[in-house]
C-alpha positions as CSV (number, residue, x, y, z in Angstrom):
1,M,75.5,-94.2,11.9
2,F,74.3,-94.1,8.3
3,Y,71.0,-92.3,7.8
4,G,70.1,-94.5,4.8
5,I,69.8,-97.6,7.0
6,D,68.8,-96.0,10.3
7,P,65.2,-96.8,11.3
8,L,65.0,-93.6,13.3
9,Y,65.7,-91.5,10.2
10,W,62.9,-93.1,8.2
11,M,60.6,-93.0,11.2
12,M,61.1,-89.2,11.5
13,M,61.2,-88.5,7.8
14,A,58.3,-90.6,6.6
15,P,55.6,-88.0,7.3
16,V,57.5,-85.2,5.6
17,L,58.4,-87.4,2.6
18,I,54.7,-88.1,2.2
19,L,53.9,-84.4,2.5
20,S,56.5,-83.6,-0.1
21,L,55.1,-86.2,-2.5
22,V,51.5,-84.9,-2.0
23,A,52.7,-81.3,-2.5
24,T,54.5,-82.2,-5.7
25,V,51.5,-84.1,-7.1
26,K,49.1,-81.4,-6.0
27,V,51.0,-78.5,-7.6
28,K,51.4,-80.3,-10.9
29,S,47.8,-81.4,-11.0
30,T,46.4,-78.0,-10.0
31,F,48.6,-76.2,-12.5
32,N,47.6,-78.6,-15.3
33,K,43.9,-78.2,-14.4
34,Y,43.9,-74.4,-14.5
35,S,46.2,-74.4,-17.5
36,K,43.2,-75.5,-19.4
37,V,41.1,-72.6,-18.1
38,M,41.7,-69.6,-20.4
39,S,41.4,-66.1,-19.0
40,A,38.6,-63.9,-20.4
41,S,41.2,-61.0,-20.8
42,G,43.3,-63.1,-23.2
43,M,46.4,-61.9,-21.4
44,T,49.4,-64.3,-21.4
45,G,51.5,-64.7,-18.3
46,A,54.1,-62.4,-19.9
47,D,51.5,-59.8,-20.6
48,A,50.2,-60.0,-17.0
49,A,53.7,-59.6,-15.5
50,R,54.5,-56.6,-17.7
51,E,51.2,-54.9,-16.9
52,L,51.6,-55.4,-13.2
53,L,55.2,-54.1,-13.4
54,R,53.9,-51.0,-15.3
55,R,51.2,-50.3,-12.8
56,N,53.8,-50.4,-10.1
57,G,56.3,-48.2,-11.9
58,L,58.8,-50.9,-12.4
59,T,59.2,-50.7,-16.2
60,S,63.0,-51.2,-15.8
61,I,62.4,-54.9,-14.9
62,T,62.3,-57.2,-17.9
63,V,60.2,-60.3,-18.5
64,T,61.8,-63.1,-20.4
65,E,61.2,-66.7,-21.3
66,T,63.3,-69.5,-19.8
67,G,63.3,-73.3,-20.2
68,G,61.8,-76.0,-18.0
69,F,58.5,-76.7,-16.4
70,L,57.5,-74.3,-13.6
71,S,61.0,-72.9,-13.5
72,D,59.6,-69.4,-13.1
73,H,61.6,-67.1,-10.8
74,Y,62.6,-63.5,-10.3
75,D,66.3,-62.7,-10.4
76,P,67.0,-59.7,-8.2
77,S,70.6,-59.3,-9.3
78,K,69.6,-58.8,-12.9
79,K,66.1,-57.4,-12.3
80,V,64.5,-59.9,-14.6
81,I,61.4,-62.1,-14.3
82,R,62.0,-65.4,-16.0
83,L,58.9,-67.4,-17.0
84,S,58.7,-71.0,-18.2
85,P,57.1,-71.5,-21.7
86,N,53.8,-72.8,-20.1
87,V,53.5,-69.5,-18.2
88,F,55.2,-67.0,-20.6
89,R,53.1,-67.9,-23.7
90,S,49.8,-69.1,-22.1
91,N,46.7,-67.0,-21.4
92,S,45.5,-69.5,-18.9
93,V,44.4,-68.7,-15.3
94,A,47.3,-70.8,-14.0
95,A,49.9,-68.9,-16.1
96,I,48.6,-65.5,-15.0
97,G,48.6,-66.6,-11.4
98,V,52.2,-67.8,-11.5
99,A,53.4,-64.7,-13.5
100,A,51.7,-62.4,-10.9
101,H,53.4,-64.3,-8.1
102,E,56.9,-63.8,-9.6
103,T,56.0,-60.1,-10.1
104,G,55.1,-60.0,-6.4
105,H,58.8,-60.9,-5.7
106,A,59.9,-58.1,-8.0
107,I,57.7,-55.7,-6.1
108,Q,59.1,-57.0,-2.8
109,H,62.6,-56.3,-4.0
110,A,61.7,-52.8,-5.1
111,K,60.1,-52.0,-1.8
112,A,62.9,-53.6,0.3
113,Y,60.6,-56.2,1.8
114,S,62.7,-57.2,4.8
115,P,62.2,-61.0,4.8
116,L,63.3,-61.1,1.1
117,A,66.4,-58.9,1.9
118,L,67.3,-61.3,4.7
119,R,66.8,-64.4,2.5
120,N,68.9,-62.9,-0.2
121,T,71.8,-62.2,2.2
122,M,71.6,-65.8,3.4
123,V,71.9,-67.4,-0.1
124,P,75.7,-67.8,-0.1
125,V,75.7,-69.3,3.4
126,A,72.8,-71.6,2.6
127,N,74.5,-72.8,-0.6
128,I,77.6,-73.7,1.4
129,G,75.6,-75.4,4.0
130,S,73.6,-77.4,1.5
131,S,76.7,-78.5,-0.3
132,L,79.1,-79.3,2.5
133,S,77.0,-80.0,5.7
134,W,76.2,-83.6,4.9
135,I,79.7,-84.4,4.0
136,I,81.1,-82.9,7.1
137,I,78.5,-84.5,9.4
138,F,79.0,-88.0,8.0
139,A,82.8,-87.6,8.1
140,G,82.5,-86.6,11.7
141,F,80.4,-89.6,12.6
142,I,82.7,-92.0,10.7
143,L,85.8,-90.6,12.3
144,G,84.2,-90.3,15.7
145,F,85.0,-86.6,15.8
146,M,81.9,-84.9,17.3
147,G,83.4,-81.5,16.8
148,L,83.2,-82.0,13.1
149,V,79.7,-83.2,13.4
150,K,78.7,-80.0,15.2
151,I,80.3,-77.8,12.5
152,G,78.2,-79.7,9.9
153,I,75.1,-79.2,12.0
154,V,75.7,-75.5,12.3
155,L,76.1,-75.3,8.5
156,F,72.9,-77.3,7.9
157,S,71.1,-75.0,10.4
158,A,71.7,-72.2,7.9
159,V,69.8,-74.2,5.3
160,V,66.9,-74.6,7.8
161,V,66.8,-70.9,8.5
162,F,66.8,-70.1,4.8
163,Q,63.9,-72.5,4.2
164,V,61.9,-71.0,7.1
165,I,62.5,-67.4,5.9
166,T,61.4,-68.5,2.5
167,L,57.9,-69.2,3.8
168,P,56.8,-65.6,4.5
169,V,58.5,-64.4,1.3
170,E,56.5,-66.8,-0.8
171,F,53.2,-66.3,1.1
172,N,53.5,-62.5,0.7
173,A,54.3,-62.7,-3.0
174,S,51.2,-64.8,-3.5
175,S,49.1,-62.4,-1.4
176,R,50.4,-59.5,-3.5
177,A,49.6,-61.4,-6.7
178,K,46.0,-62.1,-5.8
179,E,45.4,-58.6,-4.5
180,M,46.9,-56.9,-7.6
181,L,45.1,-59.1,-10.1
182,A,41.7,-58.5,-8.4
183,S,42.2,-54.7,-7.7
184,Y,43.5,-54.0,-11.2
185,G,40.6,-56.0,-12.8
186,L,43.0,-58.2,-14.8
187,I,40.9,-61.3,-14.0
188,S,37.4,-62.0,-12.9
189,Q,36.3,-63.1,-9.4
190,G,35.7,-66.6,-10.8
191,E,39.2,-66.8,-12.3
192,L,40.6,-65.5,-9.0
193,Q,39.5,-68.7,-7.4
194,G,41.6,-70.7,-9.8
195,V,44.6,-68.4,-9.1
196,R,44.2,-69.0,-5.4
197,K,44.2,-72.7,-5.8
198,V,47.3,-72.7,-8.0
199,L,49.2,-70.5,-5.6
200,S,48.0,-72.4,-2.6
201,A,49.2,-75.7,-4.1
202,A,52.6,-74.1,-4.9
203,A,52.9,-72.9,-1.3
204,M,52.6,-76.5,-0.1
205,T,55.9,-77.3,-1.8
206,Y,57.7,-74.6,0.3
207,V,56.0,-75.8,3.5
208,A,57.1,-79.4,2.7
209,A,60.7,-78.3,2.0
210,A,60.9,-76.4,5.3
211,A,59.4,-79.3,7.2
212,S,61.9,-81.7,5.6
213,S,64.9,-79.6,6.5
214,I,63.7,-79.1,10.1
215,M,63.1,-82.8,10.6
216,T,66.5,-83.6,9.2
217,L,68.1,-81.1,11.6
218,L,66.3,-82.7,14.5
219,Y,67.5,-86.1,13.4
220,F,71.2,-84.9,13.3
221,L,70.8,-83.3,16.7
222,I,69.4,-86.5,18.2
223,R,72.1,-88.7,16.7
224,A,74.8,-86.2,17.8
225,G,73.5,-86.4,21.4
226,L,72.6,-82.7,21.4
227,L,68.9,-83.3,21.7
228,G,67.3,-86.0,23.9
229,G,70.6,-87.7,24.9
230,R,73.0,-89.6,22.7
231,D,71.6,-92.7,21.0
232,D,74.4,-94.8,19.5
């Protein structure tokens, strides 16, 4: 069994591959659209992140610039928000929305938001599962050693759990971002609509990633005979 030439694999994965493609195109097009809409406040993404941190008493967290396109993230180990150039330096609605979202993660961390804490504890296991599960599963199928296949599936399951836990973490960060921007008056109601669209488009990518990992796990379970009977 080699998934690359297995019709069942492509039949199961086709919908999520299309969803992933749509999500990728949507987030890029939406971000690019609202990158051209400048905020009336004139605040850059970096300014917005620092102001939100200040208002939440988190002045020990730093905001720095990092390379890449939409590579924005919060690093809980170093307590730093890293923003891509198109977010850090821009005063667009898109930039402020993304910066506020990452600040939402910093606030989650400060308030010990339980789904974030759980996701952080799973990072090492998920990394191992992502790196080794495929190798172990395929080695098990090639050698006809189903015990090895099951070990690989268990490891890949950790990746699936990580992806699923990521969803409430990302949705909550976006909710915090929109609420803070509106309640602190950092953007207008009209600009808030743009922020919502940017963050909703970004959320689609996490949904697509979770759906892809779940479908892949189901495929492995079917081919291993652990779901729906063995299909050689």
